[in-house]
C-alpha positions, 0 to 999 in steps of 0.5 A: 500499500502506498504510504501517504509519505511516498504519495508526497514524494511523488507529489514533490517529483510532479511539482519538480517536473512542472518547474522548467530548468529556467525556473529551477535555476531562478528560484536557486539563484534567489535562494543563493541571494538570500543565503549570502545576504543573511550569512550566519544566523541561529535557526536550525536547519529546518526552521531556516528553509521555512524562513528563507521561503517567506523571504522568497515570497516577500523579498523582506529580509526582516522577516529573519528577526520576526519569525518565532518558532515554539514548542516543537512546530517545525516537526509538529507540522511535518509530522500533521501533514504525513498523517493527512491532518486536516488544514484550516484557513481563515481566508480564502486567499491562503487556500488559493495560495496553497498547493492543493494536489500536494495536500491531497497526496497526504490525504490533507483537506482544505477548510475554511468557512468565512464566507459561508451563509451560516457564519456570516448570518451568526457574525450579523446576529453576534455582532461578532466576526466573520473570523471568529464564527468560521473558528467556532464553526470549524470546531463544531465540525471536530476540524481543530483537533489534530489540525493545521491551523494557518492564520494569516488575515483575522487576529480574531480567528487566532484569539478565537482559536486560543480561547477555544484550545483553552476553554474547550481542551482542543489541541491543534497540531500547529498553528501558524499565526501571522496576521497582519494589521493594526488592531490585535495583530500583534497581540493575538500573536504574543498570545499564541506565542505565550500558549503551549501549543506548537506555533509559528509566528510573525511578531508584531504587525507584518504578516498576511496570506503569502506569508501563511502560504510560504510557510506551509510550502515550506513545511511541505518540501520538508515533509517530502524530504528524507529525513536523513538529509540536512534540510530536516536535521534540526528539526524538533 
């Protein structure tokens, strides 16, 4: 029987075939430039694969100092992917940017409820936010336990997730908390970093859906790597 890891390797190989030699060369040069400009750093190899992909996606070297990892985040994320955990996103922009075929090869399915009619109606009724009610719906459907949760836009989604985790004893496998903004964005990420959940955060106001996508794609690439290779050494 084909394992999820073997399917992941096959999906990664398929992705490589889709990229032209010129495309691979440009990407390799980009990463070489990033490595050269950053120079020495203190990230373990697996965490650095995540950081450099975020820098690659944004051309913003400040993420080297903004990104934080806690409670075995990279290893937890890889294991969650390999066992086909659900991937819950706060906004459609994250889902649109993800490699759905590769996630499906592991048995992972993307879920997002922010535009559902019942979520909108409940948010209006309660004078809440769609992001809060979407997170509540995910919990009602039993999707949060053991899930990878990626929040790139809505701090209220992240704060509600932390409330659910605390009050209802739910434990996601990994929380990617990178909401962008001025109201509660930094505070929600501070709260996540103070929790005992495996987390990847971008401190401060910066973040966004492209950051969440880049982190997830880095984890997908790491999950398809041979654990004996340097790319995974240092993973928690």
